[in-house]
N, C-alpha and C positions, 0 to 999 in steps of 0.2 A: 470172084477172087478178091482177096484183101491184101494190103501191103503188110509185110511182117514188121514186127518191132525191130529196130536197127541199133547197131553200135556204129557210131560215127568215126570214120578214119580222118586223119588230119587233112588229106587232100580233098576229101568230100566237103569238109567245112570250108576250105579255101574256095572250092568251086561254088559253093552256096553263096559265099560273100562276094564272089565275082559275078553273081547273077547268071551262072550257068543254068540254062532252062531245065535240064534234067535234074540237077542238084536241087533247084528251088522246088520242083514238083515232089521229089522224094521227101524233102524236109516238110513241105506243106502237108503231105498226106500220111506221114509215118505216125502211127498211134503213140509209140514210145521211142524216144531218141536217147539211147544210152551213150555215155562218154566215160572213158576211164582216165586215170591219172597219166598214163603214157601219152595219150593224145593231148590232154591238157598241157603236159610238159612240152611236147613238141610245138604246140601252138604258142605257148608263152615264150619259148625260145625264139621262135620266128618273129614274134612281136618285138622282143628285146633287140633283135638284130636289125629291125627295120626302122623307118623314120616316123612311123605313126603309132608307136607303142601305146601311148595313152588312149588314143581313139580306139585302137584295136581292142585293148583291154575292156574299155567301156562297152563296146558292142558285144564282146564275148560274154561279159557279165550279164548283159540283158538277155542274151541267148540262153545262158545257163539258168536264168530265173524262170524260164518257161515251165509250166506245169508238166509238159510232156518230156522235158529233159531230165534224165536221171544220172547222177554221178555215181559211178560204180568203182568201188575200191578193190584192189587185188588182195587176195588172201590165200590161205593154204589151199583151198579148192582151186583157185586160179593157177597156183603153182603146179598142182597135179595135172591139170589140162595142159599147161605149158610143157611139162616133162613128156607127156604123151605125144604132143605135136612135135617136139624136138626129136624124139626117138623115131617117129614115123618118117619125118622129112629126111633125117639122117640116113635111115635105111634105104630110102628111095634115091638118095644122093641129090636131093633137090631142096637145099636150104633156102630160107627166106630171112630177111633181116630180123634181128632179135626183137626189136620193138614190135614188129608185126606179128611175131609169134605170141607176144603178150596180149596184143589186141585180139588175135584169133582165140586165145585161151579164154579171155573175158567173154567174148561173144558166145563161145560154146558153153561155158559155165552158166550163162544166163539165158540161153536159148534165143539169141539174137542173130540176125544176119548182119554182116559187115557191109556198110555203105562206103564204098571205096572205088577208086579208079586204078588201083594196083591189081593187075591180073594174077600176081603170085599167090594171093589168098586162095585161089582155086586149087592150089596144090594141097591144101589142108583138108584131110578127110572129114566129111560130115559138115563142113562149114558152107553156108550159103553166103555169097558175096556178089557185089556188082555195083554199077553206077547209074542204073536206070530202073524205073518202076518195074518193068517186066522181069528184071533179074531178081527182084526182091519180093515177089508175090508168094503168097502161101499156096 
């Protein structure tokens, strides 16, 4: 079995930078690491609110420069996935945060698993998510 291509959630990047062993292993072995502007915005906001903004930005830019990291832009296709996720979760009465619906929509659009420590992604039909290698295997 192989590790899926992943879309990085904000908390997974933070876990990786904190040397969480599971996060380091997922990042080390993921063939492709997608990241969208929602996650980038959340990370930059966190950096701006902290005391190490310059260092955090430098480290993040090095991370983004990796050949395995792909920046993914939201577009009309992403919006269609978002609308479908919104409708499904609303019908179930199980909403999740708006930013996380955009993250899920990007992952579904590009056939990626969400690397995250937020369990609510499991409410999204058809989405693979988790925070350890066994959760993210093909």
